[in-house]
N, CA, C and O atoms as a MOPAC input file, in Angstrom:
PM7 MOZYME 1SCF
protein

 N      2.29500 1     2.81700 1     2.48900 1
 C      3.63400 1     2.26600 1     2.41500 1
 C      4.12600 1     2.35700 1     0.98100 1
 O      3.56400 1     1.72600 1     0.08600 1
 N      5.15500 1     3.12500 1     0.76600 1
 C      5.61300 1     3.37700 1    -0.59600 1
 C      6.14000 1     2.13000 1    -1.29300 1
 O      6.16700 1     2.08700 1    -2.52300 1
 N      6.56000 1     1.11400 1    -0.54400 1
 C      7.06600 1    -0.11200 1    -1.17400 1
 C      5.95800 1    -0.84500 1    -1.92700 1
 O      6.24000 1    -1.60200 1    -2.85600 1
 N      4.71000 1    -0.62900 1    -1.53900 1
 C      3.58400 1    -1.30600 1    -2.19200 1
 C      2.68200 1    -0.31900 1    -2.93500 1
 O      1.52000 1    -0.62200 1    -3.20600 1
 N      3.20600 1     0.84300 1    -3.26000 1
 C      2.41400 1     1.89900 1    -3.89500 1
 C      1.73300 1     1.41600 1    -5.17800 1
 O      0.56400 1     1.72400 1    -5.40900 1
 N      2.44900 1     0.66700 1    -6.00800 1
 C      1.88800 1     0.17000 1    -7.27100 1
 C      1.15100 1    -1.15200 1    -7.09000 1
 O      0.56500 1    -1.66800 1    -8.04300 1
 N      1.17200 1    -1.70300 1    -5.88800 1
 C      0.50000 1    -2.96600 1    -5.61800 1
 C      1.47500 1    -4.00700 1    -5.10600 1
 O      2.69100 1    -3.81700 1    -5.14100 1
 N      0.92500 1    -5.10100 1    -4.63400 1
 C      1.75600 1    -6.20100 1    -4.11800 1
 C      2.63400 1    -6.76800 1    -5.23100 1
 O      2.22200 1    -6.84400 1    -6.38900 1
 N      3.82900 1    -7.15800 1    -4.86500 1
 C      4.76500 1    -7.83600 1    -5.76700 1
 C      5.15800 1    -6.98400 1    -6.97400 1
 O      5.47500 1    -7.52300 1    -8.03500 1
 N      5.14000 1    -5.66900 1    -6.82100 1
 C      5.58300 1    -4.76900 1    -7.88400 1
 C      6.99000 1    -4.29600 1    -7.56600 1
 O      7.41100 1    -4.29500 1    -6.40900 1
 N      7.70900 1    -3.89700 1    -8.59800 1
 C      9.09300 1    -3.45600 1    -8.43200 1
 C      9.14300 1    -1.98500 1    -8.02600 1
 O      8.14500 1    -1.26600 1    -8.08600 1
 N     10.32400 1    -1.56600 1    -7.61700 1
 C     10.54200 1    -0.15800 1    -7.29200 1
 C     10.25500 1     0.70400 1    -8.51200 1
 O      9.62700 1     1.75700 1    -8.40000 1
 N     10.71400 1     0.25800 1    -9.67300 1
 C     10.46700 1     1.03200 1   -10.89700 1
 C      8.96600 1     1.13700 1   -11.17100 1
 O      8.49600 1     2.18400 1   -11.61600 1
 N      8.20800 1     0.06900 1   -10.91100 1
 C      6.74500 1     0.12600 1   -11.06400 1
 C      6.15400 1     1.20500 1   -10.16000 1
 O      5.25500 1     1.93700 1   -10.57400 1
 N      6.65200 1     1.30400 1    -8.93500 1
 C      6.18100 1     2.32800 1    -7.99500 1
 C      6.46600 1     3.72500 1    -8.52400 1
 O      5.60700 1     4.60500 1    -8.46600 1
 N      7.67200 1     3.92600 1    -9.03900 1
 C      8.06800 1     5.23700 1    -9.56100 1
 C      7.20200 1     5.60600 1   -10.76100 1
 O      6.71900 1     6.73500 1   -10.85400 1
 N      7.00500 1     4.67300 1   -11.66900 1
 C      6.19600 1     4.93700 1   -12.86300 1
 C      4.75200 1     5.24400 1   -12.48000 1
 O      4.13900 1     6.13900 1   -13.06200 1
 N      4.20400 1     4.51900 1   -11.51500 1
 C      2.83400 1     4.79500 1   -11.05600 1
 C      2.74300 1     6.19800 1   -10.46400 1
 O      1.78500 1     6.92400 1   -10.72700 1
 N      3.73700 1     6.58000 1    -9.66500 1
 C      3.72600 1     7.92000 1    -9.08300 1
 C      3.75700 1     8.98100 1   -10.17800 1
 O      2.99700 1     9.94800 1   -10.12700 1
 N      4.63200 1     8.80600 1   -11.16700 1
 C      4.70000 1     9.77200 1   -12.26400 1
 C      3.37400 1     9.83700 1   -13.01900 1
 O      2.92100 1    10.92200 1   -13.38200 1
 N      2.75500 1     8.69000 1   -13.25500 1
 C      1.44000 1     8.66800 1   -13.91400 1
 C      0.39800 1     9.39300 1   -13.06800 1
 O     -0.40400 1    10.16200 1   -13.59800 1
 N      0.40400 1     9.15400 1   -11.76300 1
 C     -0.56600 1     9.78800 1   -10.86700 1
 C     -0.37600 1    11.30100 1   -10.78300 1
 O     -1.33000 1    12.03000 1   -10.51000 1
 N      0.84400 1    11.77500 1   -11.01400 1
 C      1.13200 1    13.20800 1   -10.90400 1
 C      1.02200 1    13.96000 1   -12.22700 1
 O      1.22700 1    15.17400 1   -12.26100 1
 N      0.70400 1    13.26100 1   -13.31400 1
 C      0.57100 1    13.94300 1   -14.61200 1
 C     -0.45700 1    15.05900 1   -14.50000 1
 O     -1.57200 1    14.85700 1   -14.01900 1
 N     -0.05300 1    16.24900 1   -14.95900 1
 C     -0.93800 1    17.40000 1   -14.91800 1
 C     -0.97500 1    18.11800 1   -13.58300 1
 O     -1.61900 1    19.16000 1   -13.46000 1
 N     -0.30500 1    17.58800 1   -12.59900 1
 C     -0.27100 1    18.20100 1   -11.26100 1
 C      0.80100 1    19.28900 1   -11.24700 1
 O      1.95500 1    19.02800 1   -11.58700 1
 N      0.42700 1    20.50200 1   -10.85700 1
 C      1.40400 1    21.59300 1   -10.83500 1
 C      2.22800 1    21.60800 1    -9.54900 1
 O      3.40100 1    21.98000 1    -9.57100 1
 N      1.62900 1    21.21000 1    -8.44300 1
 C      2.35900 1    21.16800 1    -7.17500 1
 C      3.03600 1    19.80700 1    -7.04700 1
 O      2.38800 1    18.79800 1    -6.76900 1
 N      4.33900 1    19.79800 1    -7.25400 1
 C      5.08400 1    18.54200 1    -7.20400 1
 C      6.09200 1    18.55800 1    -6.05100 1
 O      7.10700 1    17.86100 1    -6.07700 1
 N      5.78300 1    19.37000 1    -5.04800 1
 C      6.63900 1    19.41500 1    -3.86800 1
 C      6.62100 1    18.06000 1    -3.18400 1
 O      5.59800 1    17.37700 1    -3.14400 1
 N      7.77200 1    17.68600 1    -2.64700 1
 C      7.88900 1    16.39300 1    -1.97300 1
 C      8.95200 1    16.49500 1    -0.89500 1
 O      9.72700 1    17.45000 1    -0.84800 1
 N      8.97100 1    15.50600 1    -0.04300 1
 C     10.03300 1    15.43700 1     0.95700 1
 C     10.28300 1    13.99200 1     1.33400 1
 O      9.38900 1    13.14700 1     1.29100 1
 N     11.52900 1    13.73300 1     1.70600 1
 C     11.90200 1    12.47000 1     2.32500 1
 C     12.05700 1    12.75500 1     3.81300 1
 O     12.56200 1    13.80900 1     4.20000 1
 N     11.62000 1    11.81000 1     4.65000 1
 C     11.75000 1    11.99000 1     6.10000 1
 C     12.21500 1    10.69200 1     6.73900 1
 O     11.73600 1     9.60800 1     6.40600 1
 N     13.15500 1    10.82400 1     7.66000 1
 C     13.65000 1     9.70700 1     8.46000 1
 C     13.54600 1    10.09600 1     9.92400 1
 O     13.80300 1    11.24400 1    10.29000 1
 N     13.17200 1     9.14300 1    10.75500 1
 C     13.18000 1     9.35300 1    12.20200 1
 C     13.97900 1     8.21900 1    12.82700 1
 O     13.70600 1     7.04300 1    12.58800 1
 N     14.96600 1     8.58900 1    13.62800 1
 C     15.76700 1     7.61900 1    14.37400 1
 C     15.36700 1     7.74000 1    15.83700 1
 O     15.35400 1     8.83600 1    16.39800 1
 N     15.04700 1     6.62100 1    16.44400 1
 C     14.69600 1     6.60800 1    17.86900 1
 C     15.82100 1     5.97500 1    18.66600 1
 O     16.41600 1     4.98000 1    18.25200 1
 N     16.09900 1     6.56500 1    19.80700 1
 C     17.13200 1     6.06400 1    20.70900 1
 C     16.51000 1     5.95000 1    22.09500 1
 O     15.89800 1     6.89700 1    22.58900 1
 N     16.66700 1     4.80000 1    22.71200 1
 C     16.17600 1     4.60300 1    24.07800 1
 C     17.36300 1     4.25000 1    24.96100 1
 O     18.07400 1     3.27500 1    24.72000 1
 N     17.55900 1     5.07100 1    25.99200 1
 C     18.61100 1     4.82800 1    26.97900 1
 C     17.96600 1     4.95500 1    28.35300 1
 O     17.40800 1     5.99800 1    28.69400 1
 N     18.04900 1     3.88300 1    29.13700 1
 C     17.48900 1     3.90500 1    30.50000 1
 C     16.04200 1     4.39800 1    30.52400 1
 O     15.70000 1     5.28400 1    31.30700 1
 N     15.22000 1     3.84000 1    29.69400 1
 C     13.79300 1     4.16400 1    29.62000 1
 C     13.49400 1     5.58600 1    29.15000 1
 O     12.35100 1     6.03400 1    29.24600 1
 N     14.48100 1     6.29100 1    28.65200 1
 C     14.26600 1     7.61300 1    28.07900 1
 C     14.40200 1     7.50600 1    26.57000 1
 O     15.41300 1     7.03600 1    26.04900 1
 N     13.35800 1     7.95600 1    25.87800 1
 C     13.36800 1     7.88600 1    24.41800 1
 C     13.62600 1     9.26200 1    23.82800 1
 O     13.04800 1    10.26000 1    24.26000 1
 N     14.49400 1     9.29800 1    22.84400 1
 C     14.78300 1    10.51300 1    22.08000 1
 C     14.55100 1    10.19200 1    20.61200 1
 O     14.82200 1     9.08000 1    20.16000 1
 N     14.05000 1    11.16900 1    19.87600 1
 C     13.86300 1    10.99700 1    18.44000 1
 C     14.60300 1    12.09200 1    17.69200 1
 O     14.64400 1    13.24600 1    18.11700 1
 N     15.18100 1    11.70100 1    16.57500 1
 C     15.96700 1    12.60600 1    15.74400 1
 C     15.44300 1    12.48300 1    14.32000 1
 O     15.53000 1    11.42200 1    13.70300 1
 N     14.89700 1    13.58600 1    13.80600 1
 C     14.32900 1    13.50800 1    12.46600 1
 C     15.21200 1    14.21600 1    11.45400 1
 O     15.96900 1    15.13100 1    11.77700 1
 N     15.08500 1    13.76500 1    10.24000 1
 C     15.77900 1    14.38200 1     9.12100 1
 C     14.80600 1    14.53700 1     7.97200 1
 O     14.13900 1    13.58300 1     7.57400 1
 N     14.73000 1    15.74300 1     7.44500 1
 C     13.82200 1    16.02300 1     6.33000 1
 C     14.60800 1    16.71700 1     5.23000 1
 O     15.37500 1    17.64500 1     5.48700 1
 N     14.40700 1    16.25600 1     4.00400 1
 C     14.95200 1    16.94600 1     2.83400 1
 C     13.77100 1    17.22800 1     1.90300 1
 O     13.03700 1    16.32100 1     1.51100 1
 N     13.61100 1    18.48800 1     1.56600 1
 C     12.50300 1    18.89400 1     0.69800 1
 C     12.99500 1    19.04000 1    -0.73400 1
 O     14.17900 1    19.26100 1    -0.98800 1
 N     12.06000 1    18.91000 1    -1.65400 1
 C     12.41300 1    19.04900 1    -3.05300 1
 C     11.19800 1    18.94700 1    -3.94700 1
 O     10.07200 1    19.22400 1    -3.53400 1
 N     11.44800 1    18.54300 1    -5.18600 1
 C     10.41200 1    18.42900 1    -6.20700 1
 C     10.49600 1    17.07000 1    -6.88400 1
 O     11.57100 1    16.48000 1    -6.99500 1
 N      9.35700 1    16.58800 1    -7.32800 1
 C      9.32000 1    15.38700 1    -8.15600 1
 C      9.27700 1    15.85100 1    -9.60700 1
 O      8.41100 1    16.63600 1    -9.99400 1
 N     10.22000 1    15.35800 1   -10.40300 1
 C     10.28000 1    15.75000 1   -11.80700 1
 C      9.44600 1    14.78600 1   -12.65400 1
 O      8.88700 1    13.81400 1   -12.14400 1
 N      9.37200 1    15.07400 1   -13.95900 1
 C      8.50300 1    14.31500 1   -14.86200 1
 C      9.07500 1    13.00200 1   -15.36900 1
 O      8.33100 1    12.14100 1   -15.83800 1
 N     10.38700 1    12.83900 1   -15.27900 1
 C     10.99200 1    11.63300 1   -15.84700 1
 C     12.12100 1    11.13900 1   -14.96000 1
 O     12.59300 1    11.86200 1   -14.08300 1
 N     12.54800 1     9.92100 1   -15.18800 1
 C     13.63300 1     9.32700 1   -14.40500 1
 C     14.97300 1     9.83200 1   -14.93300 1
 O     15.21900 1     9.83700 1   -16.13900 1
 N     15.84400 1    10.26400 1   -13.99400 1
 C     17.18000 1    10.72800 1   -14.37100 1
 C     18.19100 1    10.18700 1   -13.37900 1
 O     17.99100 1    10.26400 1   -12.16700 1
 N     19.27500 1     9.64200 1   -13.90100 1
 C     20.37800 1     9.19400 1   -13.05900 1
 C     20.38500 1     7.70600 1   -12.82700 1
 O     19.36800 1     7.02500 1   -12.95600 1
 N     21.56600 1     7.21600 1   -12.48000 1
 C     21.77400 1     5.78000 1   -12.28500 1
 C     22.10300 1     5.41500 1   -10.84000 1
 O     22.06000 1     4.24000 1   -10.47400 1
 N     22.42800 1     6.40600 1   -10.02200 1
 C     22.81800 1     6.12800 1    -8.63900 1
 C     21.58200 1     6.02200 1    -7.75400 1
 O     20.46400 1     6.30000 1    -8.18700 1
 N     21.80200 1     5.62200 1    -6.52800 1
 C     20.72500 1     5.60700 1    -5.55600 1
 C     19.76200 1     4.46400 1    -5.75800 1
 O     20.08100 1     3.45500 1    -6.38700 1
 N     18.56500 1     4.64800 1    -5.20700 1
 C     17.54400 1     3.60400 1    -5.25000 1
 C     16.18500 1     4.24900 1    -5.01400 1
 O     16.09400 1     5.44500 1    -4.73900 1
 N     15.14400 1     3.45900 1    -5.12000 1
 C     13.80400 1     3.94600 1    -4.82000 1
 C     13.40100 1     5.12000 1    -5.69200 1
 O     13.46800 1     5.05100 1    -6.92000 1
 N     12.98400 1     6.19500 1    -5.04800 1
 C     12.48300 1     7.36800 1    -5.75500 1
 C     13.59500 1     8.36500 1    -6.10400 1
 O     13.30800 1     9.45900 1    -6.59100 1
 N     14.84200 1     8.00600 1    -5.86500 1
 C     15.97200 1     8.90200 1    -6.14200 1
 C     15.98500 1     9.45300 1    -7.57100 1
 O     16.33000 1    10.62200 1    -7.74600 1
 N     15.62700 1     8.67500 1    -8.60500 1
 C     15.70200 1     9.19800 1    -9.97700 1
 C     14.67600 1    10.28000 1   -10.31900 1
 O     14.77800 1    10.90600 1   -11.37400 1
 N     13.69100 1    10.51100 1    -9.44700 1
 C     12.68200 1    11.53500 1    -9.75500 1
 C     12.63600 1    12.64800 1    -8.71100 1
 O     11.78800 1    13.53600 1    -8.79400 1
 N     13.53100 1    12.60700 1    -7.73800 1
 C     13.51900 1    13.59900 1    -6.65400 1
 C     14.70000 1    14.54500 1    -6.78800 1
 O     15.85500 1    14.12100 1    -6.75000 1
 N     14.40000 1    15.84800 1    -6.94800 1
 C     15.43000 1    16.88900 1    -7.00300 1
 C     15.35000 1    17.67800 1    -5.70000 1
 O     14.35100 1    18.35400 1    -5.45100 1
 N     16.39300 1    17.60200 1    -4.86000 1
 C     16.35900 1    18.33700 1    -3.59400 1
 C     16.44700 1    19.84700 1    -3.80700 1
 O     17.05300 1    20.31400 1    -4.77200 1
 N     15.83700 1    20.59900 1    -2.89800 1
 C     15.88900 1    22.06300 1    -2.96200 1
 C     17.33700 1    22.53000 1    -3.04300 1
 O     18.20400 1    22.03500 1    -2.32300 1
 N     17.58300 1    23.49000 1    -3.92900 1
 C     18.91300 1    24.05500 1    -4.07800 1
 C     19.79600 1    23.30500 1    -5.05900 1
 O     20.95100 1    23.68000 1    -5.26300 1
 N     19.27500 1    22.26100 1    -5.66400 1
 C     20.03800 1    21.44700 1    -6.61300 1
 C     19.26500 1    21.32200 1    -7.91500 1
 O     18.04400 1    21.47900 1    -7.94100 1
 N     19.98300 1    21.03900 1    -8.99500 1
 C     19.33800 1    20.82500 1   -10.29500 1
 C     19.38100 1    19.35900 1   -10.70500 1
 O     18.79900 1    18.97300 1   -11.71800 1
 N     20.07000 1    18.55000 1    -9.91700 1
 C     20.18600 1    17.12200 1   -10.21500 1
 C     19.31000 1    16.31500 1    -9.26000 1
 O     19.03500 1    16.73200 1    -8.13500 1
 N     18.87900 1    15.14600 1    -9.74200 1
 C     18.13400 1    14.23800 1    -8.87400 1
 C     19.09800 1    13.58800 1    -7.89200 1
 O     20.31500 1    13.64400 1    -8.06700 1
 N     18.54100 1    12.97600 1    -6.86400 1
 C     19.37200 1    12.19800 1    -5.94300 1
 C     20.15800 1    11.13500 1    -6.70400 1
 O     21.29200 1    10.82600 1    -6.33800 1
 N     19.57100 1    10.57600 1    -7.75100 1
 C     20.23900 1     9.52300 1    -8.52300 1
 C     21.35100 1    10.06200 1    -9.41100 1
 O     22.19500 1     9.29500 1    -9.87600 1
 N     21.36500 1    11.37000 1    -9.65500 1
 C     22.42800 1    11.98900 1   -10.45300 1
 C     23.54600 1    12.55600 1    -9.58500 1
 O     24.67900 1    12.69700 1   -10.04500 1
 N     23.23700 1    12.87600 1    -8.34900 1
 C     24.23700 1    13.47400 1    -7.46500 1
 C     25.33800 1    12.47900 1    -7.13800 1
 O     25.10000 1    11.27400 1    -7.04900 1
 N     26.53100 1    12.99500 1    -6.96400 1
 C     27.62200 1    12.16900 1    -6.47200 1
 C     27.22700 1    11.66500 1    -5.08700 1
 O     26.64800 1    12.40000 1    -4.28800 1
 N     27.54300 1    10.41800 1    -4.82000 1
 C     27.14600 1     9.79800 1    -3.55600 1
 C     27.66000 1    10.57900 1    -2.34700 1
 O     26.99000 1    10.62900 1    -1.31500 1
 N     28.84000 1    11.18600 1    -2.46400 1
 C     29.38300 1    11.94800 1    -1.33400 1
 C     28.52000 1    13.17100 1    -1.02400 1
 O     28.39700 1    13.56300 1     0.13600 1
 N     27.92800 1    13.76900 1    -2.04500 1
 C     27.03500 1    14.91500 1    -1.82900 1
 C     25.71300 1    14.43600 1    -1.24400 1
 O     25.22300 1    14.98900 1    -0.25900 1
 N     25.14200 1    13.40800 1    -1.85500 1
 C     23.86100 1    12.88900 1    -1.36000 1
 C     23.97800 1    12.47900 1     0.10000 1
 O     23.07400 1    12.73800 1     0.89400 1
 N     25.08800 1    11.84000 1     0.45800 1
 C     25.26500 1    11.37100 1     1.83300 1
 C     25.41800 1    12.51000 1     2.83300 1
 O     25.27600 1    12.29000 1     4.03600 1
 N     25.70400 1    13.71300 1     2.36700 1
 C     25.80200 1    14.86900 1     3.26100 1
 C     24.46700 1    15.57900 1     3.43500 1
 O     24.21900 1    16.18200 1     4.47900 1
 N     23.60000 1    15.51400 1     2.41900 1
 C     22.37100 1    16.31400 1     2.45100 1
 C     21.10000 1    15.49500 1     2.64100 1
 O     20.02600 1    16.06900 1     2.82200 1
 N     21.19400 1    14.19000 1     2.60500 1
 C     19.99300 1    13.35200 1     2.64800 1
 C     19.28800 1    13.42700 1     4.00300 1
 O     19.87500 1    13.83300 1     5.00600 1
 N     18.04100 1    13.03200 1     4.00400 1
 C     17.24800 1    12.98600 1     5.23200 1
 C     17.88700 1    12.06300 1     6.26200 1
 O     17.84600 1    12.33600 1     7.46100 1
 N     18.47200 1    10.98100 1     5.79200 1
 C     19.15100 1    10.05600 1     6.71300 1
 C     20.37800 1    10.72500 1     7.33800 1
 O     20.62100 1    10.60200 1     8.53800 1
 N     21.14000 1    11.42700 1     6.51200 1
 C     22.33200 1    12.11400 1     7.01900 1
 C     21.95900 1    13.16300 1     8.05900 1
 O     22.63700 1    13.30100 1     9.07800 1
 N     20.89200 1    13.89600 1     7.80700 1
 C     20.45400 1    14.93000 1     8.74800 1
 C     20.07100 1    14.30600 1    10.08500 1
 O     20.46400 1    14.80400 1    11.14000 1
 N     19.30500 1    13.21800 1    10.04500 1
 C     18.89800 1    12.54300 1    11.28800 1
 C     20.10500 1    11.97200 1    12.02300 1
 O     20.19400 1    12.07500 1    13.24600 1
 N     21.02400 1    11.37600 1    11.28900 1
 C     22.22600 1    10.80400 1    11.91400 1
 C     23.08600 1    11.89700 1    12.53300 1
 O     23.63500 1    11.70900 1    13.61800 1
 N     23.21000 1    13.04100 1    11.85400 1
 C     23.98600 1    14.15500 1    12.41300 1
 C     23.38400 1    14.62000 1    13.73900 1
 O     24.11400 1    14.91600 1    14.68500 1
 N     22.06300 1    14.68200 1    13.80700 1
 C     21.40100 1    15.07400 1    15.05900 1
 C     21.64900 1    14.04500 1    16.15700 1
 O     21.90000 1    14.40700 1    17.30700 1
 N     21.57800 1    12.76900 1    15.80600 1
 C     21.84600 1    11.70200 1    16.77300 1
 C     23.27700 1    11.78700 1    17.28700 1
 O     23.50500 1    11.72000 1    18.49500 1
 N     24.23100 1    11.93100 1    16.39400 1
 C     25.64600 1    12.00100 1    16.78700 1
 C     25.88400 1    13.21400 1    17.68600 1
 O     26.59300 1    13.11500 1    18.68700 1
 N     25.29600 1    14.35500 1    17.33200 1
 C     25.44800 1    15.55200 1    18.17100 1
 C     24.91500 1    15.30200 1    19.57500 1
 O     25.53900 1    15.69900 1    20.55900 1
 N     23.77100 1    14.65000 1    19.66900 1
 C     23.20400 1    14.33100 1    20.98000 1
 C     24.11500 1    13.37900 1    21.74800 1
 O     24.38000 1    13.59600 1    22.93000 1
 N     24.58900 1    12.34000 1    21.09600 1
 C     25.44200 1    11.35200 1    21.76900 1
 C     26.71300 1    11.98700 1    22.32900 1
 O     27.24200 1    11.52400 1    23.34000 1
 N     27.19900 1    13.03000 1    21.68700 1
 C     28.40000 1    13.72000 1    22.17900 1
 C     28.13000 1    14.48600 1    23.47100 1
 O     29.06600 1    14.85800 1    24.17900 1
 N     26.85300 1    14.72400 1    23.78000 1
 C     26.51700 1    15.49300 1    24.98700 1
 C     26.26300 1    14.61500 1    26.20300 1
 O     26.14700 1    15.12600 1    27.31700 1
 N     26.17500 1    13.31800 1    26.01200 1
 C     25.85400 1    12.46000 1    27.16300 1
 C     27.07200 1    11.69800 1    27.64500 1
 O     26.98200 1    10.93100 1    28.60400 1

């Protein structure tokens, strides 16, 4: 559970700093965010996932967002999630991808 990565009662920033410390010297810094939305209608369950791949950088950049956003650069971008304009992040994020899939499905029923 990433909320307790640095230990109980630690802050989000503590988690981010611990991750950066743990990755020092690591050449493979590939990462991804993943969200799964489950929908149950009449005992039928559907799942809609959203994945955004990217890299973890060496330092914190940006003021927007939350959690690991200041160290995550999505594929195809040079800015972290915390540096991206919120309107861009909301279009490309793992949550947005999962929600788009859910909305597309809901339009078919």
